[in-house]
C-alpha positions in Angstrom: 13.5 -30.5 -5.6 11.4 -27.8 -4.0 11.6 -24.1 -5.1 14.8 -22.4 -4.0 15.1 -19.6 -1.5 15.3 -16.9 -4.1 12.1 -18.0 -5.8 10.3 -18.1 -2.4 11.6 -14.6 -1.6 10.4 -13.2 -4.9 7.0 -14.9 -4.4 6.6 -13.3 -1.0 7.6 -9.9 -2.4 5.0 -10.3 -5.2 2.3 -11.4 -2.8 3.0 -8.5 -0.4 2.9 -6.1 -3.4 -0.4 -7.6 -4.5 -1.8 -7.3 -0.9 -0.8 -3.7 -0.8 -3.0 -3.1 -3.9 -5.9 -4.9 -2.1 -5.7 -8.1 -4.2 -7.9 -11.0 -3.2 -7.1 -14.7 -2.7 -3.3 -14.5 -3.0 -1.7 -17.8 -3.2 1.8 -19.1 -4.2 2.2 -22.7 -5.5 5.5 -24.5 -5.8 5.4 -25.9 -9.3 9.2 -26.7 -9.5 8.7 -30.4 -9.6 6.0 -30.2 -12.4 7.5 -27.5 -14.6 11.0 -26.9 -15.9 10.2 -23.3 -16.8 9.7 -21.8 -13.3 9.6 -22.6 -9.6 6.6 -20.8 -8.3 3.2 -19.5 -9.5 1.8 -16.6 -7.6 -1.9 -16.1 -8.3 -3.9 -13.0 -7.2 -7.3 -11.5 -8.1 -8.6 -8.1 -8.7 -12.3 -7.0 -8.8 -12.0 -5.0 -12.0 -9.6 -4.2 -14.8 -8.2 -1.1 -13.2 -7.4 -3.0 -10.0 -5.8 -5.8 -12.0 -3.5 -3.3 -13.7 -2.7 -1.6 -10.4 -1.8 -4.9 -8.9 0.5 -5.7 -11.8 2.2 -2.3 -11.6 2.8 -2.8 -7.9 4.3 -6.3 -8.3 6.5 -5.1 -11.1 7.8 -2.2 -9.0 8.4 -4.5 -5.9 10.2 -7.1 -7.9 12.3 -4.5 -9.7 13.5 -3.4 -6.2 14.4 -7.1 -5.6 16.5 -7.1 -8.8 14.1 -9.0 -10.9 12.6 -7.8 -14.1 9.7 -9.4 -16.1 11.1 -11.1 -19.2 7.6 -11.4 -20.6 4.2 -9.8 -19.8 1.0 -10.7 -21.5 -2.7 -9.5 -21.1 -2.1 -6.0 -19.9 -4.3 -4.5 -22.7 -7.4 -6.3 -21.6 -6.6 -6.2 -17.9 -8.5 -9.5 -17.3 -5.7 -11.9 -16.9 -2.1 -10.6 -16.8 0.8 -13.1 -16.8 4.2 -11.8 -15.8 7.2 -14.1 -16.2 10.1 -13.3 -13.9 12.0 -16.5 -14.7 12.1 -17.9 -11.2 8.4 -17.1 -10.6 5.4 -16.5 -12.8 2.7 -14.2 -11.6 -0.9 -14.5 -12.7 -3.2 -11.5 -11.8 -6.7 -12.3 -12.8 -10.1 -10.6 -12.7 -12.2 -12.4 -10.1 -14.6 -13.8 -12.7 -11.8 -15.2 -14.8 -10.1 -16.7 -11.8 -13.2 -18.6 -10.9 -13.7 -19.8 -14.4 -10.1 -20.9 -15.1 -9.5 -22.2 -11.6 -5.7 -22.4 -11.7 -5.5 -23.7 -8.2 -7.6 -26.7 -9.2 -5.3 -27.4 -12.2 -2.2 -27.3 -10.0 -3.8 -28.8 -6.8 -1.1 -31.5 -6.6 1.6 -28.8 -6.1 2.5 -27.7 -2.6 1.5 -24.3 -1.4 4.3 -21.9 -0.6 3.6 -20.5 2.8 3.2 -16.7 2.8 3.7 -14.5 5.8 0.6 -14.4 8.1 0.7 -10.6 8.3 0.0 -10.5 4.6 -3.4 -12.0 5.3 -4.0 -10.1 8.5 -3.5 -6.8 6.6 -6.0 -7.8 4.0 -8.5 -8.8 6.7 -8.2 -5.6 8.7 -8.5 -3.4 5.6 -11.6 -5.1 4.3 
């Protein structure tokens, strides 16, 4: 059973918040048929620890406005790989180097990609 509408809406809100903080390579993966714990993984990259933390703060604020609060957050101290568990979705914000090394997309390549709004990518392209 694919991710429900609420999970998809939260994933879009998280992706949009990440894009607002200039995150790179934002992707959402529907892991609902592989995991019992959550429906969607959102993965984004930041070029340094400060940006990773800013992306995390932006996502938390955006999802709070959507009525969702992180039940768990790990990795904030180092700012290299922050995992935020919102129940319906899990957000991974990684330093670019760590993202290349751990390659989450490769680990979950058999999961369908959740389509994100095209304007999200257009905004990132025009600001680059």
